[in-house]
ROROSE-293852 format. One line per field, with one value per atom (N, C-alpha, C, CB): residue in one letter; x, y, z. Coordinates in nm, 4 decimals, m for minus. Glycine has a CB too. Layout:
N
resn <- [a, ...] $
x <- [X, ...] $
y <- [Y, ...] $
z <- [Z, ...] $
***
This chain:
173
resn <- [m, m, m, m, k, k, k, k, k, k, k, k, l, l, l, l, l, l, l, l, v, v, v, v, l, l, l, l, i, i, i, i, f, f, f, f, a, a, a, a, c, c, c, c, s, s, s, s, l, l, l, l, t, t, t, t, s, s, s, s, c, c, c, c, l, l, l, l, s, s, s, s, l, l, l, l, e, e, e, e, e, e, e, e, k, k, k, k, k, k, k, k, a, a, a, a, k, k, k, k, a, a, a, a, e, e, e, e, e, e, e, e, e, e, e, e, g, g, g, g, n, n, n, n, s, s, s, s, l, l, l, l, v, v, v, v, a, a, a, a, i, i, i, i, k, k, k, k, s, s, s, s, k, k, k, k, l, l, l, l, i, i, i, i, k, k, k, k, g, g, g, g, a, a, a, a, g, g, g, g, d, d, d, d, a, a, a, a, l, l, l, l, k, k, k, k, s, s, s, s, d, d, d, d, g, g, g, g, k, k, k, k, e, e, e, e, a, a, a, a, a, a, a, a, e, e, e, e, s, s, s, s, a, a, a, a, s, s, s, s, e, e, e, e, g, g, g, g, l, l, l, l, g, g, g, g, e, e, e, e, v, v, v, v, i, i, i, i, k, k, k, k, g, g, g, g, t, t, t, t, s, s, s, s, s, s, s, s, g, g, g, g, f, f, f, f, d, d, d, d, k, k, k, k, s, s, s, s, l, l, l, l, s, s, s, s, r, r, r, r, v, v, v, v, n, n, n, n, v, v, v, v, q, q, q, q, t, t, t, t, d, d, d, d, s, s, s, s, i, i, i, i, f, f, f, f, s, s, s, s, n, n, n, n, y, y, y, y, f, f, f, f, e, e, e, e, l, l, l, l, g, g, g, g, r, r, r, r, t, t, t, t, a, a, a, a, r, r, r, r, e, e, e, e, s, s, s, s, e, e, e, e, k, k, k, k, d, d, d, d, s, s, s, s, s, s, s, s, k, k, k, k, v, v, v, v, v, v, v, v, v, v, v, v, y, y, y, y, l, l, l, l, i, i, i, i, a, a, a, a, n, n, n, n, k, k, k, k, n, n, n, n, f, f, f, f, d, d, d, d, g, g, g, g, k, k, k, k, l, l, l, l, k, k, k, k, l, l, l, l, k, k, k, k, a, a, a, a, f, f, f, f, d, d, d, d, n, n, n, n, t, t, t, t, n, n, n, n, k, k, k, k, e, e, e, e, m, m, m, m, g, g, g, g, r, r, r, r, t, t, t, t, t, t, t, t, i, i, i, i, a, a, a, a, v, v, v, v, n, n, n, n, l, l, l, l, k, k, k, k, e, e, e, e, d, d, d, d, d, d, d, d, a, a, a, a, t, t, t, t, y, y, y, y, v, v, v, v, d, d, d, d, f, f, f, f, f, f, f, f, f, f, f, f, n, n, n, n, k, k, k, k, r, r, r, r, t, t, t, t, p, p, p, p, l, l, l, l, t, t, t, t, q, q, q, q, v, v, v, v, d, d, d, d, f, f, f, f, y, y, y, y, k, k, k, k, i, i, i, i, e, e, e, e, i, i, i, i, k, k, k, k] $
x <- [m4.5040, m4.6288, m4.6160, m4.7430, m4.5491, m4.5313, m4.4535, m4.4584, m4.3508, m4.2693, m4.3528, m4.1493, m4.4421, m4.5274, m4.6193, m4.6096, m4.6748, m4.7619, m4.6844, m4.8268, m4.5607, m4.4777, m4.4489, m4.3458, m4.4200, m4.3920, m4.5150, m4.3460, m4.6308, m4.7553, m4.7834, m4.8747, m4.7628, m4.7862, m4.6884, m4.7709, m4.5603, m4.4595, m4.4925, m4.3194, m4.5400, m4.5752, m4.6944, m4.6066, m4.7883, m4.9048, m4.8649, m5.0145, m4.7660, m4.7201, m4.6392, m4.6358, m4.5557, m4.4693, m4.5290, m4.3318, m4.6495, m4.7207, m4.6264, m4.7813, m4.5932, m4.4979, m4.5310, m4.4971, m4.4422, m4.4609, m4.3832, m4.4165, m4.4378, m4.3653, m4.2501, m4.4597, m4.1607, m4.0454, m4.0915, m3.9522, m4.1907, m4.2419, m4.3040, m4.3451, m4.3754, m4.4380, m4.3307, m4.5333, m4.2231, m4.1135, m4.0466, m4.0104, m4.0257, m3.9651, m4.0526, m3.9405, m4.1809, m4.2744, m4.2747, m4.4174, m4.2754, m4.2749, m4.1455, m4.2916, m4.0334, m3.9043, m3.9007, m3.7899, m3.9592, m3.9635, m4.0463, m4.0208, m4.1592, m4.2433, m4.1672, m4.3734, m4.0986, m4.0215, m3.9085, m3.9636, m3.8432, m3.7363, m3.7890, m3.6688, m3.9037, m3.9631, m3.9986, m4.0874, m4.0496, m4.0862, m3.9627, m4.1568, m3.8533, m3.7294, m3.6728, m3.6251, m3.6755, m3.6248, m3.7095, m3.6233, m3.8400, m3.9288, m3.8982, m4.0770, m3.8758, m3.8435, m3.7100, m3.8382, m3.6080, m3.4753, m3.4803, m3.3734, m3.5545, m3.5598, m3.6297, m3.6314, m3.7324, m3.7987, m3.7005, m3.9263, m3.6203, m3.5208, m3.4188, m3.4509, m3.3725, m3.2760, m3.3376, m3.2242, m3.4631, m3.5311, m3.5430, m3.6713, m3.5781, m3.5874, m3.4536, m3.6397, m3.3469, m3.2132, m3.1771, m3.1078, m3.2110, m3.1840, m3.2589, m3.2215, m3.3867, m3.4655, m3.4058, m3.6122, m3.3626, m3.3023, m3.1718, m3.2765, m3.0933, m2.9685, m2.9945, m2.8862, m3.1049, m3.1381, m3.1602, m3.2633, m3.2293, m3.2608, m3.1471, m3.3877, m3.0826, m2.9793, m2.8388, m3.0099, m2.8266, m2.6988, m2.5884, m2.7179, m2.6214, m2.5185, m2.4544, m2.5777, m2.5383, m2.4883, m2.4046, m2.6057, m2.4522, m2.3787, m2.2449, m2.4631, m2.2451, m2.1207, m2.0211, m2.1491, m2.0701, m1.9804, m1.9189, m2.0560, m1.9996, m1.9511, m1.8485, m2.0682, m1.8791, m1.7858, m1.6552, m1.8491, m1.6647, m1.5437, m1.4592, m1.5803, m1.5249, m1.4532, m1.3802, m1.5501, m1.4494, m1.3865, m1.2703, m1.4884, m1.2855, m1.1780, m1.0586, m1.2266, m1.0857, m0.9777, m0.8982, m1.0337, m0.9685, m0.8994, m0.8146, m1.0006, m0.8648, m0.7872, m0.6593, m0.8704, m0.6706, m0.5530, m0.4537, m0.5937, m0.5027, m0.4126, m0.3406, m0.4906, m0.4132, m0.3527, m0.2498, m0.4591, m0.2793, m0.1853, m0.0586, m0.2486, m0.0745, 0.0425, 0.1252, m0.0005, 0.0580, 0.1281, 0.2027, 0.0302, 0.1384, 0.2031, 0.3216, 0.1039, 0.3085, 0.4187, 0.5358, 0.3737, 0.5077, 0.6143, 0.6820, 0.5588, 0.6046, 0.6639, 0.7503, 0.5550, 0.7057, 0.7847, 0.9172, 0.7064, 0.9188, 1.0437, 1.1410, 1.0170, 1.0927, 1.1826, 1.2249, 1.1169, 1.1811, 1.2135, 1.3525, 1.1139, 1.4228, 1.5581, 1.6455, 1.6092, 1.6989, 1.7773, 1.9226, 1.7665, 1.9642, 2.1011, 2.1689, 2.1057, 2.2747, 2.3495, 2.4717, 2.3922, 2.5080, 2.6235, 2.7212, 2.5794, 2.8432, 2.9401, 2.9634, 3.0756, 3.0429, 3.0615, 3.1347, 3.1392, 3.2289, 3.3007, 3.2025, 3.4139, 3.1165, 3.0154, 2.9226, 2.9336, 2.8803, 2.7860, 2.8447, 2.7411, 2.9767, 3.0386, 3.0150, 3.1892, 3.0073, 2.9937, 2.8493, 3.0777, 2.7680, 2.6343, 2.5266, 2.6349, 2.4042, 2.2822, 2.2106, 2.1898, 2.1432, 2.0649, 1.9206, 2.0714, 1.8664, 1.7243, 1.6518, 1.7005, 1.5633, 1.4829, 1.5711, 1.3731, 1.5343, 1.6049, 1.5031, 1.6923, 1.5460, 1.4549, 1.5357, 1.3689, 1.4682, 1.5277, 1.4465, 1.5300, 1.5151, 1.4478, 1.5150, 1.4488, 1.4345, 1.4892, 1.4678, 1.4237, 1.5692, 1.5609, 1.5948, 1.6558, 1.5919, 1.6101, 1.7423, 1.6027, 1.8527, 1.9834, 2.0533, 2.0706, 1.9907, 2.0560, 1.9523, 2.1595, 1.9997, 1.9172, 1.9895, 1.8910, 1.9119, 1.9784, 1.9127, 1.9785, 1.9941, 1.9467, 1.9658, 2.0233, 1.8589, 1.8632, 1.8722, 1.7381, 1.9709, 1.9924, 1.9920, 2.1269, 1.9133, 1.9136, 2.0167, 1.7703, 2.1209, 2.2298, 2.2193, 2.3654, 2.2397, 2.2430, 2.3826, 2.1295, 2.4574, 2.5970, 2.6078, 2.6738, 2.6787, 2.7092, 2.8370, 2.7223, 2.9255, 3.0547, 3.0782, 3.1727, 3.1738, 3.2145, 3.2693, 3.3216, 3.2362, 3.2864, 3.3113, 3.1864, 3.4294, 3.4634, 3.5399, 3.5477, 3.4704, 3.5334, 3.4382, 3.5781, 3.4640, 3.3844, 3.3101, 3.4736, 3.1903, 3.1092, 3.0900, 2.9716, 3.0911, 3.0703, 2.9445, 3.1945, 2.8607, 2.7397, 2.7504, 2.6077, 2.7402, 2.7474, 2.6111, 2.8585, 2.5737, 2.4464, 2.4736, 2.3678, 2.3921, 2.4102, 2.2777, 2.4656, 2.2862, 2.1658, 2.1425, 2.1780, 2.0428, 2.0078, 2.1076, 1.8703, 2.2085, 2.3148, 2.4431, 2.3411, 2.4319, 2.5439, 2.6463, 2.6131, 2.6051, 2.6944, 2.6747, 2.6676, 2.7880, 2.7822, 2.7273, 2.9221, 2.6389, 2.5763, 2.6160, 2.4253, 2.6698, 2.7092, 2.7606, 2.5915, 2.8314, 2.8818, 2.8969, 3.0166, 2.8938, 2.9118, 2.9684, 2.7779, 3.0435, 3.1090, 3.0702, 3.2646, 3.0561, 3.0200, 3.0939, 2.8672, 3.1326, 3.1975, 3.0899, 3.2880, 3.1144, 3.0193, 3.0947, 2.9424, 3.0368, 3.0945, 2.9810, 3.1672, 2.9794, 2.8749, 2.9361, 2.7750, 2.8803, 2.9204, 2.8364, 2.9049, 2.8868, 2.8139, 2.6731, 2.8899, 2.5748, 2.4332, 2.3681, 2.4162, 2.4372, 2.3742, 2.3153, 2.4764, 2.2266, 2.1661, 2.1366, 2.0351, 2.1369, 2.1074, 2.0696, 2.2280, 2.0009, 1.9753, 2.0942, 1.8414, 2.1446, 2.2566, 2.2068, 2.3795, 2.2357, 2.1956, 2.3140, 2.1411, 2.3011, 2.4025, 2.3561, 2.4254, 2.4215, 2.3839, 2.4573, 2.4135, 2.3798, 2.4352, 2.4265, 2.3611, 2.5121, 2.5056, 2.3663, 2.6163, 2.3115, 2.1746, 2.1617, 2.1308, 2.2730, 2.2680, 2.2602, 2.3890, 2.2756, 2.2652, 2.1173, 2.3299, 2.0784, 1.9352, 1.8927, 1.9066, 1.8669, 1.8361, 1.7100, 1.8213, 1.6193, 1.4987, 1.5303, 1.3962, 1.6477, 1.6879, 1.7796, 1.7575, 1.8089, 1.8984, 1.8259, 1.9500, 1.8938, 1.8376, 1.8750, 1.8857, 1.9992, 2.0435, 2.1623, 2.0813, 2.1907, 2.3030, 2.3939, 2.2545, 2.5220, 2.6169, 2.6768, 2.7300, 2.6717, 2.7315, 2.8523, 2.6303, 2.9607, 3.0854, 3.1626, 3.1719, 3.2516, 3.3424, 3.4591, 3.3915, 3.4931, 3.6017, 3.7317, 3.5739] $
y <- [5.2885, 5.2216, 5.1371, 5.3238, 5.1967, 5.1269, 4.9965, 5.2173, 5.0014, 4.8843, 4.7768, 4.9220, 4.8137, 4.7185, 4.6476, 4.7893, 4.7208, 4.6596, 4.5607, 4.7677, 4.5964, 4.5067, 4.3798, 4.5761, 4.3916, 4.2778, 4.1884, 4.3253, 4.2467, 4.1695, 4.0980, 4.2616, 4.1678, 4.1077, 3.9912, 4.2142, 4.0099, 3.9044, 3.7841, 3.9572, 3.8076, 3.6972, 3.6201, 3.7496, 3.6916, 3.6217, 3.5362, 3.7218, 3.5824, 3.5030, 3.3815, 3.5895, 3.3973, 3.2882, 3.2151, 3.3405, 3.2514, 3.1949, 3.1833, 3.0572, 3.2968, 3.3047, 3.2009, 3.4452, 3.1064, 3.0021, 3.0388, 2.8647, 2.9989, 3.0215, 2.9215, 3.0074, 2.9418, 2.8538, 2.7120, 2.9045, 2.6957, 2.5630, 2.4961, 2.5724, 2.5754, 2.5200, 2.4766, 2.6236, 2.5559, 2.5201, 2.3906, 2.6340, 2.3765, 2.2547, 2.1337, 2.2684, 2.1493, 2.0383, 1.9973, 2.0775, 2.0979, 2.0691, 1.9977, 2.1994, 2.0440, 1.9822, 1.8391, 2.0640, 1.8178, 1.6827, 1.5898, 1.6855, 1.6387, 1.5584, 1.5229, 1.6343, 1.6222, 1.5979, 1.4976, 1.7307, 1.5107, 1.4181, 1.2770, 1.4642, 1.2646, 1.1326, 1.0696, 1.1419, 1.1507, 1.1010, 1.0508, 1.2110, 1.1288, 1.0875, 0.9589, 1.1991, 0.9499, 0.8296, 0.7097, 0.8475, 0.7268, 0.6159, 0.5679, 0.6589, 0.6607, 0.6243, 0.5500, 0.7508, 0.6039, 0.5419, 0.4036, 0.6314, 0.3885, 0.2591, 0.1560, 0.2712, 0.1970, 0.1049, 0.0636, 0.1712, 0.1580, 0.1285, 0.0277, 0.2571, 0.0490, m0.0418, m0.1791, 0.0159, m0.1815, m0.3093, m0.3847, m0.2873, m0.3140, m0.3778, m0.4330, m0.2794, m0.3564, m0.4036, m0.5265, m0.2922, m0.5250, m0.6395, m0.7631, m0.6073, m0.7462, m0.8594, m0.9147, m0.8168, m0.8252, m0.8686, m0.9444, m0.7477, m0.8967, m0.9649, m1.1027, m0.8806, m1.1152, m1.2465, m1.3471, m1.2379, m1.3042, m1.3983, m1.4109, m1.3553, m1.3013, m1.3042, m1.2804, m1.2011, m1.2665, m1.2298, m1.3297, m1.2104, m1.4592, m1.5612, m1.5515, m1.7014, m1.5378, m1.5273, m1.4002, m1.5282, m1.2895, m1.1629, m1.1727, m1.0465, m1.2356, m1.2500, m1.3367, m1.3103, m1.4461, m1.5317, m1.4540, m1.6545, m1.3748, m1.2962, m1.1926, m1.2272, m1.1247, m1.0241, m1.0892, m0.9480, m1.2053, m1.2754, m1.3188, m1.3973, m1.3663, m1.4070, m1.2875, m1.4694, m1.1745, m1.0529, m1.0073, m0.9408, m1.0136, m0.9750, m1.0678, m0.9768, m1.1963, m1.2924, m1.2569, m1.4328, m1.2147, m1.1757, m1.0511, m1.1514, m0.9571, m0.8361, m0.8737, m0.7366, m0.9656, m1.0067, m1.0786, m1.0977, m1.1649, m1.2326, m1.1307, m1.3329, m1.0308, m0.9272, m0.8468, m0.8347, m0.8164, m0.7421, m0.8235, m0.7059, m0.9519, m1.0384, m1.0465, m1.1789, m1.0621, m1.0709, m0.9416, m1.1018, m0.8280, m0.6980, m0.6799, m0.5849, m0.7264, m0.7173, m0.8014, m0.7627, m0.9236, m1.0092, m0.9441, m1.1465, m0.8829, m0.8162, m0.6996, m0.7679, m0.6271, m0.5124, m0.5590, m0.4298, m0.6768, m0.7283, m0.7660, m0.8481, m0.8113, m0.8559, m0.7424, m0.9653, m0.6215, m0.5091, m0.4520, m0.4011, m0.4943, m0.4459, m0.5126, m0.4758, m0.4327, m0.4821, m0.4981, m0.3856, m0.6238, m0.6531, m0.7256, m0.7379, m0.6639, m0.7229, m0.7965, m0.6137, m0.9042, m0.9843, m0.9953, m1.1252, m1.0369, m1.0675, m1.2182, m0.9897, m1.2665, m1.4115, m1.4735, m1.4402, m1.4022, m1.4554, m1.4790, m1.3582, m1.3794, m1.3939, m1.5110, m1.2631, m1.5218, m1.6269, m1.7664, m1.6047, m1.7796, m1.9100, m1.9573, m1.9034, m1.8634, m1.8969, m1.8925, m1.8034, m1.8033, m1.7803, m1.7684, m1.6547, m1.7981, m1.7602, m1.6592, m1.8862, m1.5659, m1.4690, m1.5160, m1.3291, m1.5029, m1.5288, m1.3957, m1.6184, m1.3892, m1.2695, m1.1550, m1.2994, m1.0353, m0.9155, m0.8131, m0.8560, m0.7271, m0.6252, m0.5049, m0.6830, m0.3922, m0.2696, m0.2312, m0.1529, m0.2027, m0.1664, m0.0444, m0.2841, 0.0392, 0.1549, 0.1359, 0.2870, 0.1697, 0.1642, 0.3014, 0.0554, 0.3142, 0.4446, 0.5116, 0.4304, 0.4400, 0.5003, 0.4534, 0.4724, 0.3653, 0.3165, 0.2624, 0.2080, 0.2330, 0.1688, 0.0424, 0.2629, m0.0565, m0.1803, m0.2436, m0.2778, m0.3256, m0.4091, m0.5521, m0.3803, m0.6301, m0.7692, m0.8558, m0.8068, m0.9471, m1.0354, m1.1788, m1.0018, m1.2632, m1.4057, m1.4732, m1.4703, m1.5286, m1.5919, m1.7436, m1.5445, m1.8110, m1.9577, m1.9946, m2.0162, m2.0686, m2.0998, m2.2165, m2.1319, m2.1936, m2.2999, m2.3728, m2.2426, m2.3031, m2.3560, m2.3039, m2.3145, m2.3626, m2.3089, m2.1677, m2.4013, m2.0775, m1.9397, m1.8851, m1.8488, m1.8302, m1.7624, m1.6369, m1.8548, m1.5259, m1.4019, m1.2848, m1.4135, m1.1825, m1.0604, m1.0349, m0.9400, m0.9780, m0.9351, m0.7850, m1.0092, m0.7187, m0.5744, m0.5479, m0.5017, m0.4592, m0.4177, m0.2673, m0.4539, m0.2283, m0.0867, m0.0432, m0.0621, 0.0796, 0.1372, 0.2412, 0.2007, 0.2383, 0.3306, 0.3990, 0.2559, 0.5242, 0.5941, 0.5647, 0.7474, 0.6290, 0.6000, 0.6573, 0.6545, 0.7317, 0.7792, 0.6993, 0.9301, 0.5861, 0.4959, 0.5571, 0.4546, 0.6568, 0.7146, 0.6393, 0.8680, 0.6066, 0.5355, 0.6280, 0.4823, 0.5730, 0.6511, 0.6018, 0.6467, 0.4819, 0.4249, 0.2843, 0.4253, 0.2351, 0.0978, 0.0474, 0.0891, m0.0846, m0.1482, m0.2877, m0.1541, m0.3353, m0.4659, m0.5480, m0.4508, m0.6796, m0.7684, m0.9007, m0.7914, m0.9602, m1.0916, m1.1996, m1.1105, m1.3008, m1.4098, m1.5422, m1.3953, m1.6385, m1.7722, m1.8711, m1.7986, m1.9329, m2.0291, m2.1545, m1.9680, m2.2681, m2.3961, m2.4215, m2.5128, m2.5050, m2.5397, m2.5876, m2.6487, m2.5381, m2.5709, m2.5130, m2.7201, m2.4242, m2.3483, m2.2213, m2.3152, m2.1610, m2.0344, m1.9496, m2.0593, m1.8189, m1.7283, m1.5906, m1.7177, m1.5146, m1.3737, m1.2942, m1.3238, m1.2044, m1.1182, m0.9743, m1.1379, m0.9019, m0.7614, m0.6714, m0.7307, m0.5927, m0.4944, m0.3585, m0.4908, m0.3090, m0.1817, m0.0669, m0.1830, 0.0345, 0.1553, 0.2687, 0.1919, 0.3666, 0.4883, 0.5480, 0.5904, 0.6028, 0.6567, 0.7716, 0.7045, 0.8316, 0.9404, 0.8904, 1.0289, 0.7596, 0.7029, 0.6985, 0.5592, 0.7704, 0.7761, 0.6520, 0.9038, 0.5428, 0.4164, 0.4228, 0.3073, 0.5141, 0.5251, 0.5787, 0.6156, 0.6382, 0.6922, 0.5971, 0.8263, 0.4812, 0.3853, 0.3171, 0.2803, 0.3101, 0.2431, 0.0957, 0.3110, 0.0642, m0.0753, m0.0887, m0.1260, m0.2124, m0.2465, m0.3430, m0.3079, m0.3429, m0.4424, m0.5128, m0.3758, m0.6453, m0.7246, m0.7954, m0.8261, m0.7962, m0.8576, m0.9152, m0.7558, m1.0078, m1.0644, m0.9680, m1.2093, m0.9351, m0.8396, m0.9111, m0.7548] $
z <- [1.2836, 1.2570, 1.1298, 1.2442, 1.0327, 0.9062, 0.9276, 0.8046, 1.0171, 1.0457, 1.1136, 1.1334, 1.1997, 1.2706, 1.1728, 1.3796, 1.0766, 0.9766, 0.8894, 0.8890, 0.8534, 0.7738, 0.8530, 0.7321, 0.9812, 1.0674, 1.0801, 1.2056, 1.0984, 1.1097, 0.9783, 1.1480, 0.8675, 0.7362, 0.7146, 0.6232, 0.7505, 0.7339, 0.8204, 0.7687, 0.9402, 1.0297, 0.9743, 1.1714, 0.9134, 0.8596, 0.7402, 0.8193, 0.6615, 0.5474, 0.5930, 0.4532, 0.6948, 0.7389, 0.8568, 0.7750, 0.8931, 1.0083, 1.1254, 0.9746, 1.1827, 1.2924, 1.3981, 1.3538, 1.4142, 1.5129, 1.6378, 1.4582, 1.7488, 1.8732, 1.8788, 1.9983, 1.9699, 1.9848, 2.0145, 2.0962, 2.0975, 2.1317, 2.0097, 2.2452, 1.9290, 1.8089, 1.7091, 1.7442, 1.6963, 1.6068, 1.6530, 1.5997, 1.7837, 1.8369, 1.8093, 1.9869, 1.8287, 1.8069, 1.6598, 1.8520, 1.5714, 1.4280, 1.3881, 1.3465, 1.4414, 1.4123, 1.4641, 1.4741, 1.5814, 1.6376, 1.5498, 1.7800, 1.4998, 1.4100, 1.2824, 1.3750, 1.2246, 1.1025, 1.1291, 1.0479, 1.2449, 1.2827, 1.3001, 1.4111, 1.3669, 1.3856, 1.2520, 1.4740, 1.1623, 1.0302, 0.9554, 0.9492, 0.9595, 0.8928, 0.9529, 0.9017, 1.0854, 1.1518, 1.1136, 1.3049, 1.1080, 1.0712, 0.9295, 1.0822, 0.8384, 0.6997, 0.6951, 0.6090, 0.7636, 0.7629, 0.8274, 0.8365, 0.9369, 1.0036, 0.9156, 1.1385, 0.8409, 0.7474, 0.6368, 0.6855, 0.5891, 0.4876, 0.5404, 0.4423, 0.6619, 0.7228, 0.7462, 0.8547, 0.7921, 0.8137, 0.6815, 0.8764, 0.5748, 0.4435, 0.3979, 0.3408, 0.4208, 0.3841, 0.4665, 0.4045, 0.5955, 0.6818, 0.6350, 0.8256, 0.5988, 0.5491, 0.4192, 0.5263, 0.3316, 0.2060, 0.2320, 0.1142, 0.3286, 0.3617, 0.4216, 0.4586, 0.4980, 0.5535, 0.4416, 0.6429, 0.3376, 0.2302, 0.1291, 0.1593, 0.0945, m0.0081, 0.0478, m0.1133, 0.1780, 0.2405, 0.2199, 0.3853, 0.2291, 0.2138, 0.0756, 0.2359, m0.0261, m0.1631, m0.1800, m0.2638, m0.1228, m0.1325, m0.0587, m0.0750, 0.0588, 0.1357, 0.0605, 0.2745, m0.0020, m0.0807, m0.1961, m0.1342, m0.2631, m0.3758, m0.3296, m0.4471, m0.2184, m0.1658, m0.1219, m0.0477, m0.0578, m0.0132, m0.1316, 0.0723, m0.2365, m0.3566, m0.4179, m0.4589, m0.4249, m0.4789, m0.3937, m0.4900, m0.2621, m0.1714, m0.1886, m0.0256, m0.2075, m0.2320, m0.3558, m0.2458, m0.4611, m0.5846, m0.5636, m0.6971, m0.4825, m0.4522, m0.3792, m0.3671, m0.2816, m0.2051, m0.2960, m0.0871, m0.3845, m0.4781, m0.5658, m0.5658, m0.6150, m0.6988, m0.6228, m0.7537, m0.4962, m0.4132, m0.3925, m0.2779, m0.3635, m0.3433, m0.4697, m0.2997, m0.5825, m0.7102, m0.7382, m0.8241, m0.7148, m0.7355, m0.6434, m0.7142, m0.5172, m0.4220, m0.4703, m0.2816, m0.5166, m0.5689, m0.6881, m0.6083, m0.7765, m0.8928, m0.8499, m0.9888, m0.7465, m0.7013, m0.6426, m0.5973, m0.5806, m0.5257, m0.6355, m0.4369, m0.7481, m0.8535, m0.9464, m0.9337, m0.9207, m1.0085, m0.9877, m0.9892, m0.8823, m0.8613, m0.9661, m0.7154, m1.0551, m1.1685, m1.1247, m1.2911, m1.1026, m1.0628, m1.1777, m0.9317, m1.2299, m1.3416, m1.2881, m1.4439, m1.3563, m1.3160, m1.4324, m1.2682, m1.4012, m1.5075, m1.5087, m1.4862, m1.6016, m1.6183, m1.4991, m1.7472, m1.4379, m1.3214, m1.2072, m1.2765, m1.1808, m1.0753, m1.1071, m1.0592, m1.2328, m1.2727, m1.2597, m1.4151, m1.2595, m1.2358, m1.0922, m1.2650, m0.9994, m0.8579, m0.8073, m0.7764, m0.8642, m0.8073, m0.9142, m0.7222, m0.8714, m0.9431, m0.8545, m0.9757, m0.9169, m0.8403, m0.8296, m0.9055, m0.7110, m0.6909, m0.6770, m0.5657, m0.5832, m0.5573, m0.5090, m0.4536, m0.5487, m0.5041, m0.4548, m0.6187, m0.3654, m0.3116, m0.2638, m0.1951, m0.2566, m0.2031, m0.0807, m0.3102, 0.0297, 0.1539, 0.2144, 0.2538, 0.2789, 0.3489, 0.4977, 0.2999, 0.5736, 0.7189, 0.7739, 0.7774, 0.9058, 0.9682, 0.9297, 1.1179, 0.9465, 0.9244, 0.7977, 1.0408, 0.7229, 0.6019, 0.5049, 0.6358, 0.3871, 0.2856, 0.2453, 0.1620, 0.2047, 0.1668, 0.0459, 0.2827, m0.0206, m0.1296, m0.0821, m0.2661, m0.0903, m0.0479, m0.1729, 0.0385, m0.1737, m0.2877, m0.2357, m0.3625, m0.3000, m0.2666, m0.3567, m0.2844, m0.2938, m0.3669, m0.3578, m0.3132, m0.4692, m0.4765, m0.5248, m0.5732, m0.4426, m0.4737, m0.5713, m0.3455, m0.6815, m0.7772, m0.7380, m0.9189, m0.6654, m0.6192, m0.4784, m0.7155, m0.4095, m0.2796, m0.3010, m0.2107, m0.2076, m0.2181, m0.0789, m0.2954, m0.0595, 0.0645, 0.0246, 0.1619, 0.0181, m0.0265, m0.0100, m0.1725, m0.0874, m0.0777, m0.2081, m0.0426, m0.1936, m0.3075, m0.2981, m0.3112, m0.4132, m0.4197, m0.5018, m0.4815, m0.4516, m0.5238, m0.5479, m0.4430, m0.6744, m0.7125, m0.7644, m0.8204, m0.7325, m0.7780, m0.8855, m0.6594, m0.9931, m1.1053, m1.1391, m1.2292, m1.1850, m1.2306, m1.3785, m1.2066, m1.4384, m1.5782, m1.6793, m1.6082, m1.6328, m1.7220, m1.6994, m1.6999, m1.6310, m1.5995, m1.5047, m1.7266, m1.4268, m1.3265, m1.1951, m1.3081, m1.1345, m1.0070, m0.8985, m0.9673, m0.8164, m0.7089, m0.5704, m0.7226, m0.5654, m0.4363, m0.4561, m0.3369, m0.3522, m0.3559, m0.2142, m0.4320, m0.2038, m0.0741, m0.0961, 0.0051, 0.0022, m0.0062, 0.1164, m0.0163, 0.0966, 0.2065, 0.1916, 0.2110, 0.3050, 0.3046, 0.2982, 0.4312, 0.2142, 0.1958, 0.2017, 0.0608, 0.2719, 0.2779, 0.2548, 0.4155, 0.1367, 0.1021, 0.0435, 0.0034, 0.0785, 0.0195, m0.1045, 0.1216, m0.1929, m0.3153, m0.2809, m0.3953, m0.3545, m0.3420, m0.2161, m0.3426, m0.1446, m0.0362, m0.0947, 0.0777, m0.0185, m0.0624, 0.0607, m0.1457, 0.0418, 0.1526, 0.0994, 0.2481, 0.1833, 0.1540, 0.2046, 0.2195, 0.1229, 0.1601, 0.1576, 0.0636, 0.2651, 0.2767, 0.2447, 0.4185, 0.1391, 0.1018, 0.1547, m0.0547, 0.2600, 0.3212, 0.2541, 0.4719, 0.2131, 0.1533, 0.2537, 0.0224, 0.2350, 0.3146, 0.2984, 0.2721, 0.4060, 0.3992, 0.2992, 0.5372, 0.2595, 0.1616, 0.0180, 0.1773, m0.0017, m0.1364, m0.1749, m0.1434, m0.2776, m0.3151, m0.3948, m0.3982, m0.3240, m0.3909, m0.4765, m0.2886, m0.4477, m0.5306, m0.6699, m0.4627, m0.6856, m0.8161, m0.8922, m0.7979, m0.8332, m0.8980, m1.0130, m0.7967, m1.1269, m1.2443, m1.2462, m1.3729, m1.2056, m1.2009, m1.1059, m1.3426, m1.0698, m0.9835, m1.0576, m0.8492, m1.0217, m1.0735, m0.9521, m1.1644, m0.9556, m0.8489, m0.9049, m0.7891, m0.8257, m0.8730, m0.7569, m0.9485, m0.7899, m0.6900, m0.6764, m0.7302, m0.5527, m0.5283, m0.5119, m0.4058] $
***
């Protein structure tokens, strides 16, 4: 009996609603929330109609700056491969852009070579860590006429950890 009185008292405090009444109340609350959100969206739409062109121009300008910064950063990352030369190499070539790339079975360093003189021979590229220890080397045949230029791909064994390389040395073999 005591439990029944507690239940009746609790129902009177919480106004025990039937399942149908709870559903109806929830539906009313949902409709109210949707009405508020739709008015908010309509207001935003109206504001965009009047100020949208200016906002779109501003956003496009900002996006353009982001793309320019990304391109600039990408270009800087390509030039970060430190390739050192000696005087014999410098007599035959100038170095242009350099890059490091990883592929499925190998890693490579790409060097843009500009020929100062005719050259038909081999070039060797050695990789060194920050303690000047050699980590890998590769040789490639090159044939360039004076004032020609080309990208040369130096492929390293896939076990050569090119991400740990501090600098490279390029030389005529």
